[in-house]
N, CA and C of each residue as an Amber inpcrd file, in Angstrom:
protein
   705
  16.8040000  -1.7380000 -14.3870000  16.5120000  -1.6260000 -13.2120000
  15.7770000  -0.6540000 -12.2190000  15.4470000  -1.6110000 -11.1050000
  13.9640000  -1.1270000 -10.4540000  14.4570000   0.1570000 -10.0980000
  13.6770000   1.4480000  -9.9600000  13.6560000   2.2280000  -9.7420000
  14.0730000   2.2340000  -7.2970000  14.7960000   3.1320000  -7.9760000
  14.2030000   3.1540000  -6.0790000  13.5170000   4.6580000  -5.2510000
  12.7820000   4.2820000  -4.5650000  12.2490000   5.1700000  -4.2180000
  11.6110000   5.4670000  -2.0420000  11.3160000   6.4490000  -1.8330000
  11.2650000   7.3620000  -0.5360000   9.6710000   7.6030000  -0.3760000
   8.7170000   7.6680000   0.1070000   7.6920000   7.6860000   0.4500000
   7.1770000   8.2520000   1.8350000   7.0190000   9.1350000   1.0680000
   6.7650000  10.9130000   2.9650000   4.9880000  10.8530000   2.9650000
   4.4330000  10.7390000   4.4120000   3.2030000  10.3680000   4.5480000
   3.0390000  11.4490000   5.4440000   2.9290000  12.5730000   5.6520000
   2.4480000  13.6920000   7.4070000   0.5500000  14.2080000   6.7320000
   0.6110000  13.9530000   6.9090000  -1.0050000  14.3760000   6.4010000
  -1.8770000  14.3700000   7.6360000  -1.3870000  12.8050000   8.5090000
  -1.9970000  12.9010000   9.5160000  -1.0820000  11.6720000  10.4550000
  -1.6120000  12.5800000  11.4150000  -0.1130000  12.2230000  12.9220000
  -0.9710000  10.6870000  12.8180000   0.0590000   9.9520000  13.3800000
   1.7270000  10.5550000  13.3340000   2.5610000  10.4860000  12.6780000
   2.1060000   9.8660000  11.3850000   2.9600000  10.1510000   9.7850000
   3.5900000   8.9550000   9.2420000   4.4510000   8.9860000   8.5750000
   5.3700000   7.4770000   7.9240000   6.0910000   7.8320000   6.9530000
   6.9830000   6.8530000   6.5520000   7.7280000   7.0090000   5.4020000
   7.8670000   5.8170000   5.4700000   8.0680000   5.2960000   3.8990000
   8.8330000   4.2620000   3.3370000   9.8330000   4.0590000   2.4630000
  10.8060000   3.5010000   1.8890000  11.3400000   2.1410000   0.9250000
  11.3700000   1.5340000   0.0970000  11.2270000   1.9500000  -1.1320000
  10.3810000   1.1190000  -1.9950000  11.9170000   1.0850000  -3.0850000
  11.8280000  -0.0430000  -3.7900000  12.4100000  -1.0830000  -4.6330000
  11.4760000  -1.5390000  -5.6330000  11.4410000  -0.1320000  -7.0610000
   9.9810000  -1.0850000  -7.5960000   9.2100000  -0.6320000  -7.0430000
   8.3090000  -1.7000000  -7.0480000   6.3380000  -1.7870000  -5.9400000
   6.6890000  -3.0330000  -4.8640000   8.1150000  -3.0830000  -4.6820000
   8.1570000  -3.7210000  -3.1940000   8.3060000  -2.8730000  -2.3600000
   7.7270000  -3.1880000  -1.4950000   8.5810000  -2.3540000   0.5700000
   9.5740000  -2.3960000   0.2610000  10.9120000  -2.0750000   0.8270000
  12.0990000  -2.7970000   1.8080000  11.6550000  -1.5560000   3.0350000
  11.4090000  -1.0870000   3.1830000  11.0100000  -0.9800000   4.8760000
  10.5490000   0.4450000   5.3160000  10.0180000   0.2620000   6.0700000
   8.8940000   1.6430000   6.8240000   9.0580000   2.0150000   8.0040000
   8.8380000   3.3270000   8.5550000   8.9530000   3.7670000   9.4720000
   7.5230000   4.6880000   9.7880000   6.9820000   4.0500000  11.5390000
   6.1780000   4.9800000  11.5170000   6.8600000   6.5000000  13.2420000
   6.7090000   7.9460000  12.1650000   6.9380000   8.5110000  13.3250000
   6.3200000   8.6370000  14.4650000   7.1800000   8.6510000  15.8290000
   6.8360000   9.2050000  17.1780000   5.0030000   9.9740000  17.2280000
   4.8570000   9.9310000  17.2950000   3.8550000  11.0350000  18.1160000
   4.1220000  12.9040000  18.5240000   5.1210000  12.7100000  19.1250000
   5.3860000  13.9590000  19.5100000   6.8680000  13.6560000  20.2180000
   7.6440000  14.7810000  19.1100000   7.9770000  15.2980000  18.0320000
   6.8750000  16.2210000  17.6610000   6.6440000  16.5840000  17.2650000
   6.0070000  16.7540000  15.8470000   6.9980000  16.5220000  14.5760000
   6.0120000  16.6940000  13.6640000   7.0880000  15.8690000  12.4140000
   8.2960000  17.0690000  11.8190000   7.9770000  17.8310000  12.0470000
   8.8750000  18.5290000  11.8320000  10.1660000  18.4180000  11.9610000
   9.7400000  17.9680000  13.3460000  11.9200000  17.9000000  13.7280000
  11.9830000  17.0720000  13.5380000  11.6390000  15.6500000  13.6710000
  11.1410000  14.1110000  13.7650000  11.6890000  13.7930000  12.0700000
  10.9370000  14.3470000  11.4240000  10.9030000  14.0480000   9.8560000
  11.6670000  13.6520000   9.1820000  12.9920000  14.7650000   9.2870000
  13.6460000  14.3470000   8.7900000  15.6240000  13.2420000   9.2210000
  15.3910000  13.2330000  10.6090000  16.2900000  12.5590000  10.9620000
  15.4150000  10.9440000  10.9080000  13.8040000  10.9160000  10.6990000
  13.3610000   9.6200000  10.0960000  14.6430000   8.6770000   9.0830000
  14.0950000   9.9780000   7.8970000  14.1590000   9.6390000   6.6550000
  16.0600000   9.0840000   6.5720000  16.4790000   9.4700000   7.4030000
  18.3410000   9.1600000   7.3990000  18.5320000   8.0800000   8.3130000
  17.8870000   8.0280000   9.0560000  17.9530000   6.3140000   9.8020000
  17.8680000   5.5070000   8.7870000  16.5350000   5.3990000   8.2440000
  15.4670000   4.5500000   7.2440000  16.7200000   3.8520000   6.1140000
  17.1780000   5.0220000   5.5700000  18.0980000   5.2900000   4.7840000
  19.1980000   4.6110000   5.0560000  19.5960000   4.7550000   6.0340000
  20.8820000   3.9530000   6.5410000  21.0160000   2.1810000   7.0760000
  19.8100000   2.3130000   7.5120000  19.1400000   0.5440000   7.4110000
  19.2090000  -0.3640000   6.4360000  18.4870000   0.5840000   5.5360000
  19.2950000  -0.5260000   3.6950000  20.3770000  -0.0370000   3.6300000
  21.1620000   0.5710000   4.2530000  22.2730000   1.2630000   3.6940000
  22.9140000   1.6970000   1.8540000  21.0970000   3.1810000   2.1270000
  21.1770000   3.7810000   0.6480000  21.9700000   5.1100000   1.2430000
  21.8150000   5.8370000  -0.1470000  22.5540000   6.5390000   0.3140000
  21.3290000   7.9500000  -0.3020000  21.2080000   9.1420000   0.1310000
  20.1060000   9.7770000  -0.5440000  20.4550000  10.0960000  -2.0560000
  21.4970000  10.4240000  -2.3600000  21.4130000  10.6130000  -4.0440000
  21.2390000   9.4720000  -4.9450000  21.1130000   8.1480000  -3.9630000
  20.8000000   6.8500000  -4.7280000  19.5270000   6.8010000  -4.9770000
  19.0720000   7.8700000  -5.0360000  16.9570000   8.2360000  -4.6370000
  16.8890000   8.4180000  -6.1720000  15.8820000   7.5520000  -6.3050000
  15.4590000   8.1230000  -8.1570000  14.2700000   8.8500000  -8.0500000
  12.8160000   7.9860000  -6.9300000  11.8160000   8.9780000  -7.0850000
  11.7300000   9.1160000  -5.5820000  10.4540000  10.7340000  -5.5250000
  10.1640000  10.8230000  -3.7670000   8.2090000  10.7340000  -4.3550000
   7.7750000  10.2140000  -3.8290000   6.5590000  10.2490000  -3.7950000
   6.3950000  10.6470000  -1.9650000   5.3320000  11.4500000  -1.9860000
   4.2040000  12.2590000  -1.2630000   2.9230000  12.4110000  -0.9490000
   2.3340000  12.1270000   0.0230000   1.3100000  12.8160000   0.7390000
   0.6270000  14.2960000   0.1610000  -0.2560000  14.7020000  -0.7320000
  -0.4980000  16.1460000  -0.9450000  -2.1030000  16.7790000   0.4340000
  -2.1020000  15.7330000   0.8040000  -3.5880000  16.3960000   1.1770000
  -5.0450000  15.9330000   0.9770000  -6.4940000  15.8950000   1.4490000
  -5.8020000  16.6590000   2.7100000  -6.3800000  16.4290000   3.9230000
  -5.3260000  17.1060000   4.9030000  -5.0250000  16.8460000   6.5060000
  -4.5350000  17.6710000   6.7080000  -3.5500000  16.9250000   7.9790000
  -3.1550000  18.7390000   8.7400000  -2.6700000  19.8580000   8.0740000
  -2.9120000  20.4880000   8.2860000  -2.3440000  21.9940000   7.4730000
  -0.5150000  22.0700000   7.5380000  -0.0760000  21.8430000   9.3870000
   1.7770000  21.4970000   9.0280000   2.5170000  20.7950000   8.8760000
   1.0340000  19.3850000   9.0240000   2.3400000  18.7330000   8.4930000
   2.1980000  18.0030000   6.8340000   1.6220000  18.3690000   6.1090000
   1.2540000  19.1240000   4.2300000   1.8300000  19.9370000   4.7100000
   2.9230000  20.6050000   5.1690000   3.4580000  21.9110000   4.7090000
   4.5310000  21.2170000   4.6500000   5.1810000  20.5230000   5.5800000
   6.4920000  20.0080000   6.0710000   7.1220000  18.8230000   5.0990000
   6.0120000  17.5640000   4.7310000   6.0610000  16.3350000   4.0550000
   6.1520000  17.3460000   2.7520000   5.2340000  17.7520000   1.8970000
   5.2510000  18.9400000   0.8890000   6.1230000  19.5630000   0.2620000
   6.8270000  20.4290000   1.6640000   7.8830000  20.6960000   1.5010000
   9.7580000  20.3690000   0.9400000   9.1510000  19.3740000   1.8160000
  11.1550000  18.3610000   2.5420000  11.0200000  17.5470000   1.7550000
  10.0440000  16.8540000   0.2220000   9.7330000  16.4020000  -1.0050000
  10.3810000  17.0600000  -2.2280000   9.6360000  18.5350000  -2.2990000
  10.4000000  19.2900000  -2.7980000  11.2200000  19.5490000  -2.8000000
  12.0810000  20.0450000  -2.2720000  13.3240000  20.1530000  -1.6630000
  14.5530000  19.3070000  -2.1690000  14.0850000  17.6670000  -1.8950000
  14.8780000  16.7910000  -1.3670000  14.7980000  16.9560000  -3.4490000
  13.9710000  16.5530000  -4.0340000  14.1880000  16.0480000  -5.8350000
  14.3370000  17.5510000  -6.5180000  14.4230000  18.5890000  -5.5850000
  15.0940000  19.8100000  -6.7390000  17.2960000  19.7470000  -6.0740000
  16.9840000  18.9490000  -4.7130000  18.3490000  19.1550000  -4.8220000
  18.9630000  17.7530000  -5.0300000  18.0820000  16.6990000  -5.6830000
  18.5860000  15.6790000  -5.6810000  18.5540000  15.7970000  -7.6470000
  17.6180000  16.4030000  -8.2370000  17.4020000  16.3590000  -9.2470000
  16.2850000  15.0030000 -10.1310000  15.8740000  14.3550000  -9.4020000
  14.5650000  13.8280000  -9.2890000  12.7330000  14.0710000  -9.5330000
  12.2800000  13.2890000  -9.8350000  11.0630000  13.6500000 -10.1550000
  10.2300000  13.2720000  -8.5870000   9.4450000  14.3440000  -8.5210000
   8.1190000  13.4060000  -7.5920000   6.9430000  14.0720000  -7.7750000
   6.3050000  13.1100000  -7.1710000   4.5720000  13.7400000  -7.4690000
   3.7500000  13.2400000  -6.1040000   3.2400000  13.3640000  -6.3250000
   2.1620000  13.9930000  -5.5130000   1.0010000  13.0180000  -5.3180000
   0.4200000  12.3930000  -3.7960000  -0.7290000  11.4180000  -3.9520000
  -2.1390000  12.1180000  -3.1450000  -2.9520000  12.1830000  -3.1460000
  -4.3430000  12.5780000  -2.6830000  -4.5280000  11.5140000  -1.6770000
  -4.8110000  11.9040000   0.2780000  -5.1270000  11.0200000   1.5110000
  -6.2100000   9.8390000   0.4990000  -7.1380000  10.4770000   0.3880000
  -8.4910000  10.3910000   0.1350000  -7.7580000   9.0520000  -1.2340000
  -7.2020000   9.1400000  -1.9540000  -7.1630000   8.1510000  -3.0710000
  -5.8900000   6.6530000  -2.2040000  -4.8150000   7.6120000  -1.8500000
  -4.4330000   6.0990000  -0.5970000  -5.4540000   5.3370000  -0.2000000
  -6.3470000   6.1750000   0.8010000  -7.6430000   5.5360000   2.1280000
  -8.0950000   4.3650000   1.0250000  -8.5160000   5.0760000  -0.5890000
  -9.4660000   4.2180000  -0.7640000  -8.8400000   3.2420000  -1.7250000
  -7.8560000   2.7020000  -1.3040000  -6.5580000   1.6160000  -2.1230000
  -6.7170000   0.4240000  -1.4580000  -6.9650000   1.2610000  -0.1980000
  -6.2930000   0.5200000   1.2060000  -6.7580000  -0.6590000   1.2730000
  -8.4630000   0.7480000   1.4460000  -9.4590000  -0.2270000   1.3990000
 -10.1410000  -1.4950000   0.6240000  -9.8690000  -0.1850000  -0.5420000
 -10.1360000  -1.5340000  -1.6230000  -8.6470000  -3.2440000  -1.6980000
  -8.0840000  -2.9720000  -0.8750000  -7.0010000  -4.1540000  -0.8770000
  -8.0410000  -5.1690000  -0.2990000  -8.4310000  -4.1100000   0.7150000
  -8.9260000  -4.9900000   1.5480000  -9.9420000  -5.9870000   1.2510000
 -10.9340000  -5.1110000   0.8420000 -11.9720000  -5.9170000   0.2100000
 -12.1440000  -7.1280000  -1.0220000 -10.4340000  -6.5710000  -2.0410000
  -9.6540000  -8.2060000  -3.0320000  -9.4560000  -8.8350000  -2.1450000
  -8.5310000  -8.7500000  -1.1450000  -8.0830000 -10.0090000   0.1890000
  -8.8320000 -11.0470000   0.8280000 -10.1490000 -10.1190000   0.9330000
 -11.5250000 -10.7290000   1.9890000 -12.7130000 -11.2590000   0.8100000
 -11.9480000 -10.7180000  -0.3210000 -13.5400000 -11.6750000  -0.9450000
 -14.7980000 -11.1650000  -1.0200000 -15.0010000  -9.6820000  -1.0930000
 -16.2060000  -9.1880000  -0.7330000 -16.2000000  -8.7240000  -1.5620000
 -17.1830000  -8.7000000  -1.8910000 -17.6400000  -8.3550000  -3.6270000
 -18.7990000  -7.2630000  -3.7960000 -19.6920000  -7.4540000  -2.9130000
 -20.9510000  -7.3660000  -2.6470000 -21.2910000  -4.6430000  -1.9460000
 -19.9830000  -4.9240000  -1.9200000 -19.9000000  -3.3760000  -2.3100000
 -19.2200000  -2.8130000  -3.1480000 -20.3310000  -1.6950000  -3.8460000
 -20.6900000  -0.6490000  -4.4180000 -19.6160000   0.9900000  -4.4930000
 -19.3650000   0.5900000  -3.8390000 -18.7970000   2.4130000  -3.5190000
 -17.4400000   2.2760000  -2.1360000 -16.7930000   2.6600000  -2.1460000
 -16.0740000   3.6540000  -0.5390000 -15.6730000   5.1840000  -0.7690000
 -16.2900000   5.2860000   0.0260000 -16.5800000   6.8480000   1.1320000
 -15.3270000   7.9810000   2.0390000 -15.0090000   8.2180000   1.4970000
 -14.0010000   8.0590000   2.5210000 -13.9630000   9.8370000   2.5370000
 -13.7190000   9.9220000   4.4020000 -13.9540000  11.1520000   5.3220000
 -13.2000000  10.9610000   6.0610000 -12.3360000  12.0340000   6.1240000
 -11.2690000  12.4940000   7.1430000 -11.8820000  13.4200000   7.4440000
 -11.7460000  13.4640000   9.4190000 -11.9400000  14.0640000   9.5950000
 -11.5050000  15.7470000   9.7870000 -11.7730000  16.2430000   9.3590000
 -12.2050000  18.1020000   9.0540000 -12.1180000  19.2510000  10.5820000
 -12.9090000  19.2570000  11.6100000 -12.3520000  19.3670000  12.5650000
 -13.9410000  20.5420000  11.8060000 -14.6810000  21.8170000  13.4730000
 -15.7160000  22.2270000  12.7580000 -16.4920000  21.9890000  12.5550000
 -17.1660000  20.1250000  12.8210000 -17.7640000  19.4920000  12.4080000
 -17.5430000  19.3010000  10.8330000 -17.5690000  19.3080000  10.2960000
 -16.7980000  18.8510000   8.7610000 -15.9290000  17.4870000   8.6070000
 -15.7250000  17.0620000   6.5600000 -15.3800000  15.9610000   6.6600000
 -14.9700000  16.9770000   5.1570000 -13.1700000  16.0710000   4.5610000
 -12.8430000  15.9700000   3.6020000 -13.1980000  15.2210000   2.7090000
 -13.9990000  14.8690000   1.7870000 -14.6000000  13.4120000   0.9050000
 -14.7800000  13.1740000   0.1600000 -14.6130000  12.0520000  -0.4780000
 -14.4470000  11.6100000  -1.8040000 -14.9890000  10.2690000  -2.1630000
 -15.4040000   9.6900000  -3.5760000 -16.2050000   8.2110000  -2.8280000
 -15.7050000   8.0200000  -4.4370000 -15.7440000   7.2430000  -4.1860000
 -15.0640000   5.8840000  -5.0350000 -15.9030000   4.4140000  -5.8510000
 -15.7230000   4.7260000  -7.0310000 -17.0900000   3.3250000  -7.5180000
 -15.8260000   1.9510000  -6.9410000 -17.2160000   0.6170000  -7.1980000
 -16.0040000   0.0830000  -7.1900000 -16.0530000  -1.2550000  -8.5450000
 -15.5050000  -1.6810000  -9.0060000 -16.4400000  -2.4060000 -10.3410000
 -15.4250000  -4.0090000 -10.3360000 -16.0280000  -4.5870000  -9.6700000
 -15.3450000  -5.5780000 -10.3050000 -13.9870000  -5.9610000  -8.5450000
 -12.6220000  -6.3820000 -10.4230000 -11.7820000  -5.7660000  -8.7690000
 -10.7680000  -4.4150000  -8.9450000 -11.1920000  -3.9210000  -9.8630000
 -11.3300000  -2.2720000  -9.6860000 -11.7640000  -1.2220000  -9.3240000
 -11.7960000  -0.4690000  -9.3670000 -12.1020000   1.3710000  -7.8290000
 -11.6200000   2.3360000  -9.4030000 -12.9180000   3.3570000  -9.1840000
 -12.6230000   4.6090000  -9.3490000 -13.5200000   5.7950000  -9.3510000
 -12.9620000   6.1270000  -9.0930000 -13.8160000   8.0640000  -8.5110000
 -14.9810000   7.9260000  -9.1850000 -16.2940000   8.1980000  -8.6640000
 -17.5250000   8.3690000  -9.5130000 -17.3710000   9.5190000 -10.4490000
 -17.6320000  10.3270000 -11.1840000 -18.4400000  10.5260000 -12.2240000
 -16.5140000  11.4890000 -12.8300000 -16.5520000  13.1700000 -12.6720000
 -15.4860000  13.7610000 -12.9760000 -15.0180000  14.4720000 -11.4590000
 -15.4340000  13.9690000 -10.5340000 -14.9830000  14.2000000  -9.2290000
 -13.7640000  14.2560000  -9.5260000 -12.3260000  15.0960000  -9.5930000
 -10.6600000  14.8290000  -9.2960000 -10.4840000  15.2300000  -7.9280000
 -10.8800000  16.0080000  -6.5250000 -10.6420000  16.6050000  -5.9070000
 -11.8210000  16.3840000  -4.5370000 -11.0960000  15.7730000  -3.3620000
 -12.4710000  15.5310000  -1.7530000 -13.0770000  16.6160000  -2.1570000
 -14.1290000  16.8040000  -1.5200000 -14.8710000  18.0080000  -1.3620000
 -15.4850000  18.3530000   0.3600000 -15.2950000  19.4890000   0.9620000
 -15.1550000  19.5250000   2.4170000 -16.6390000  19.8570000   2.5110000
 -17.5090000  19.6280000   3.3050000 -18.7110000  18.2590000   3.7850000
 -18.7820000  18.6810000   4.9960000 -19.9790000  19.6410000   5.7680000
 -20.2780000  19.3350000   6.8120000 -20.4420000  17.3180000   7.1190000
 -20.6300000  17.1540000   8.4850000 -20.5610000  15.5450000   8.4680000
 -21.9270000  15.1880000   8.3660000 -22.9100000  16.1920000   8.8300000
 -24.2680000  15.3610000   8.9150000 -24.7020000  15.1710000   7.5950000
 -24.2750000  15.6030000   6.1750000 -24.4790000  15.8230000   4.5800000
 -23.8710000  14.6290000   4.1650000 -22.7770000  14.3360000   4.2680000
 -21.6140000  13.5160000   4.3580000 -22.3440000  11.8880000   4.9050000
 -22.9860000  12.0200000   6.2670000 -23.2520000  10.9250000   6.3700000
 -25.3770000  10.5650000   5.3980000 -25.7110000  11.9150000   5.3570000
 -26.6300000  12.0790000   5.1500000 -26.8940000  11.3030000   2.9990000
 -25.8610000  11.7100000   2.4060000 -25.2320000  11.5470000   0.9230000
 -24.8990000   9.8560000   0.8100000 -25.0960000   9.4600000   1.9010000
 -24.6170000   7.2690000   1.9940000 -25.5560000   6.8790000   1.2230000
 -25.0060000   6.0510000   0.8900000 -26.1630000   5.1280000  -0.0650000
 -25.7330000   3.3590000  -0.2640000 -26.7030000   3.0440000   0.8400000
 -26.3600000   1.7030000   1.4380000 -25.3750000   1.2890000   0.1700000
 -24.6670000  -0.0220000   0.7910000 -24.1130000  -1.1620000  -0.3240000
 -22.2880000   0.2230000  -0.6580000 -22.2150000   1.2470000   0.7300000
 -20.8560000   1.8950000   0.6160000 -20.2340000   1.1970000   1.5440000
 -18.6850000   1.3110000   1.4890000 -18.7190000   0.7700000   2.5080000
 -17.4080000   2.6000000   3.0960000 -17.3480000   2.7530000   5.0250000
 -17.1220000   4.1680000   4.8930000 -15.4800000   3.4970000   5.3980000
 -15.2650000   4.8810000   5.2400000 -13.6550000   4.5500000   5.5480000
 -13.1420000   6.0330000   6.3170000 -12.2220000   6.1830000   6.5200000
 -11.2410000   7.7550000   7.1810000 -11.5130000   7.8740000   8.6080000
 -10.6130000   9.2380000   8.6030000 -10.4140000   9.2040000  10.3480000
 -11.9060000  10.4250000  11.2420000 -12.4770000  10.2240000  10.0550000
 -13.8860000  10.8060000  10.8180000 -14.3350000   9.6830000  11.8740000
 -14.2970000   8.3910000  11.7550000 -14.6640000   6.8330000  11.5800000
 -14.1480000   6.7800000  13.7400000 -13.2600000   7.9830000  13.9790000
 -12.8670000   7.2440000  15.0390000 -13.5240000   8.5630000  16.1870000
 -14.4440000   9.1570000  15.3860000 -15.1570000   9.7160000  16.3180000
 -16.2760000   9.2050000  16.6960000 -16.4990000   9.6590000  18.4800000
 -18.0700000   9.0380000  18.9050000 -19.0190000   9.3510000  18.8890000
 -18.8770000  10.8920000  18.0850000 -20.4650000  10.9210000  17.9700000
 -21.1630000  10.8850000  16.0430000 -20.4800000  10.0460000  15.3880000
 -20.3810000   9.6510000  14.4270000 -21.6200000   8.3280000  13.9710000
 -22.3440000   8.1500000  13.7330000 -23.0880000   7.1630000  13.4390000
 -23.7460000   6.7030000  12.2960000 -23.1270000   5.2340000  11.7670000
 -23.5150000   5.1260000  10.4960000 -24.9210000   4.8300000   9.6200000
 -25.3780000   5.6750000   9.3020000 -26.4360000   4.6150000   8.6410000
 -26.8600000   3.2850000   8.4670000 -28.0640000   2.8170000   8.8830000
 -28.0550000   1.6060000   8.1500000 -27.6340000   0.8860000   6.6310000
 -26.6020000  -0.1790000   6.5530000 -26.9080000  -0.2390000   4.7390000
 -25.1060000  -0.1020000   5.0330000 -24.7920000   0.6870000   5.7940000
 -23.4230000   1.2910000   5.5020000 -21.7040000   0.5350000   6.2260000
 -21.2590000   0.2430000   5.4400000 -20.5500000  -0.5940000   6.2710000
 -19.1690000  -0.4470000   6.2590000 -18.6810000   0.2150000   8.3300000
 -17.0780000   1.2210000   8.1420000 -16.0640000  -0.5560000   7.7820000
 -14.6760000  -0.3330000   6.7970000 -13.9900000  -0.4410000   6.8450000
 -13.1240000  -0.9800000   7.7010000 -12.1740000  -1.3260000   8.0100000
 -10.6290000  -1.2680000   9.1870000 -10.5500000  -0.5500000   9.5970000
 -10.7870000  -0.1540000  11.0540000  -9.5270000   1.0940000  11.5400000
  -8.5110000   0.7410000  11.2820000  -7.3180000  -0.7720000  10.3210000
  -6.1280000   0.2610000  10.0560000  -6.1880000   0.2340000   8.6180000
  -7.2790000   0.4960000   7.6850000  -7.4580000   1.4140000   6.5020000
  -7.6800000   2.4120000   6.9050000  -8.4140000   2.8260000   8.0730000
  -9.0040000   4.5990000   7.8160000  -7.5400000   5.7540000   7.5700000
  -6.1900000   5.8210000   8.0780000  -5.2450000   6.6560000   7.9670000
  -4.5250000   6.1090000   6.7890000  -3.9950000   7.1830000   5.9900000
  -2.7780000   6.5800000   4.6080000  -1.7140000   6.1290000   5.5230000
  -1.3400000   5.7260000   4.6220000   0.1000000   4.8380000   4.5230000
   1.3550000   5.6320000   3.6960000   2.7540000   5.8090000   4.0630000
   3.2190000   5.9470000   3.4420000   3.3840000   4.8690000   2.3140000
   3.1990000   3.3100000   2.1450000   3.3740000   2.3440000   1.7740000
   2.8110000   2.7670000   0.3240000   1.3230000   3.1130000   0.9740000
   0.3140000   2.9550000  -0.0870000   1.0290000   4.1580000  -1.3010000
   1.1630000   5.2680000  -0.5580000   1.9770000   6.4850000  -0.9310000
   2.3690000   5.8710000  -2.3690000   3.7770000   5.4690000  -1.3570000
   4.3810000   4.8060000  -2.5500000   4.3510000   4.2140000  -3.2720000
   3.4070000   3.0140000  -3.6460000   2.9260000   2.3260000  -4.1340000
   2.5040000   2.9580000  -5.5240000   0.9910000   3.8200000  -5.1680000
   0.3240000   4.6710000  -5.8210000   1.9860000   5.1640000  -7.6320000
   1.8280000   6.1650000  -6.8090000   3.4040000   6.8480000  -7.4550000
   4.5140000   5.5870000  -8.4710000   4.6540000   5.2190000  -7.8830000
   5.5480000   4.3120000  -8.6240000   4.6420000   3.3030000  -9.6760000
   3.4130000   3.2640000  -9.9290000   2.5150000   3.1330000 -10.8160000
   2.2340000   4.0990000 -11.8080000   2.1350000   5.2130000 -10.9700000
   2.1120000   6.4430000 -12.5350000   3.0010000   7.0630000 -12.6740000
   4.0830000   6.8460000 -12.1060000   5.4150000   7.6740000 -12.3060000
   5.7150000   5.8610000 -13.8230000   5.0890000   4.8180000 -13.6540000
   6.1050000   4.2750000 -14.8120000   4.5800000   3.7180000 -15.9000000
   3.3510000   4.8740000 -15.6980000   2.5830000   4.9840000 -16.9220000
   3.3380000   5.8890000 -17.4340000   4.3090000   6.8420000 -16.6540000
   4.7740000   8.0950000 -17.8060000   4.4760000   9.6370000 -17.2030000
   3.5100000   9.5120000 -15.3110000   2.9700000  10.3710000 -15.0340000
   3.5170000  11.1780000 -14.1900000   4.1540000  13.0150000 -14.8370000
   5.0420000  13.6670000 -14.8290000   4.1210000  14.6600000 -13.8330000
   5.0820000  15.6450000 -12.9140000   4.8280000  16.3550000 -12.0430000
   5.7780000  17.5220000 -11.8170000   5.6090000  19.3310000 -12.2380000
   6.4370000  19.9240000 -12.2710000   6.7300000  19.9130000 -10.3910000
   7.8630000  20.2010000  -9.7540000   8.2520000  20.5460000  -9.0220000
   7.7560000  21.4450000  -7.7340000   7.8210000  22.8350000  -8.6750000
   7.2380000  23.7390000  -7.9730000   6.2610000  24.4300000  -8.3730000
   5.0610000  22.9170000  -9.3880000   3.5650000  23.8070000  -8.9110000
   3.0010000  22.6160000  -7.9120000   3.4280000  21.2960000  -7.5110000
   3.3690000  20.5170000  -6.0270000   2.6570000  21.8900000  -5.2050000
   2.0570000  21.4520000  -4.7380000   0.9630000  21.9400000  -3.7620000
   0.4200000  21.4410000  -2.5360000  -0.0090000  21.5300000  -0.9500000
  -0.6360000  20.1380000  -0.5240000  -1.9400000  21.6470000  -0.3750000
  -2.6930000  20.4470000  -0.5040000  -4.7770000  20.5800000  -0.9410000
  -5.0490000  21.4280000   0.7780000  -5.3740000  22.3030000   0.9860000
  -5.7340000  22.8940000   2.2830000  -7.1690000  22.6570000   1.7250000
  -7.3330000  22.9420000   1.1620000  -9.3600000  23.3960000   0.6810000
 -10.1150000  24.1090000   1.5670000  -9.8370000  24.5050000   2.4310000
  -9.8520000  25.7380000   3.4110000  -8.6400000  26.6170000   4.0520000
  -9.2610000  27.7610000   4.1850000  -7.8230000  29.0330000   5.3770000
  -7.5030000  27.6940000   6.4460000  -5.9990000  28.3070000   7.3140000
  -6.4750000  27.9340000   9.4480000  -7.2890000  28.0180000   9.8780000
  -6.9490000  28.2700000  11.0350000  -7.4080000  28.7570000  12.0100000
  -6.5790000  30.1930000  11.5730000  -6.0670000  30.4160000  11.3490000
  -5.4860000  31.8470000  11.5560000  -5.5970000  32.5710000  10.1010000
  -5.0790000  31.8890000   9.6070000  -5.6940000  32.8640000   8.2640000
  -7.0240000  33.6310000   8.2980000  -8.0130000  32.6930000   8.8980000
  -9.3010000  33.0380000   8.9960000  -9.6500000  34.4420000  10.5080000
  -8.6630000  33.7660000  10.9660000  -8.4180000  35.2340000  12.6140000
  -7.9480000  36.0190000  11.3700000  -6.7790000  35.9280000  11.1220000
  -6.4440000  37.3700000  10.5000000  -7.6760000  38.2690000   9.6840000
  -7.6170000  37.7370000   8.7680000  -8.9140000  38.6310000   7.6210000
 -10.2780000  38.4850000   8.3960000
């Protein structure tokens, strides 16, 4: 019997949730921009489950975006997923937002039949003229993180732009900034792929769970990568 999965993505506003059976999406919701996800997330999950006629007790697996992204959004999404996992006694797996975005771009390239790109560079706007960046290599119809890079890096926008190699497809929220101009030879991915979706988060977790991957819910933490403004001010 195929597993029922609830996927949560709150790393970027407005955020989204999705329900899957196996790797097939049954329904999804985009969260409202206002009020914040701390108020809307739990009611949205209840509404989505009701639309499908599911009970929370019928869930088998939880998927959640772990970052990088919004400090508050990540804290809300990961905390809720861990709480549900503990209460329902079901597994939870986290997904890097850069992995989700790279997957969306790779899927687009496959569907469009484009094979002249060598890599995907995901750059999430970290404000302060910085980005959370990760590079993914394209090999035929597959993609993988280049080298041994397991997590995104925090770079200045200028450093990221300087290190882009010709043939790279760029994606991520930093491309929404009017002051970001891509170098020659760098192709922007379609704007609809720049933000991670709960649907992609769910599919990635279902595939990982099928391979036998597990994660200790008590060890699952958001990937912040740097202190928040409030933490830096206290220091």
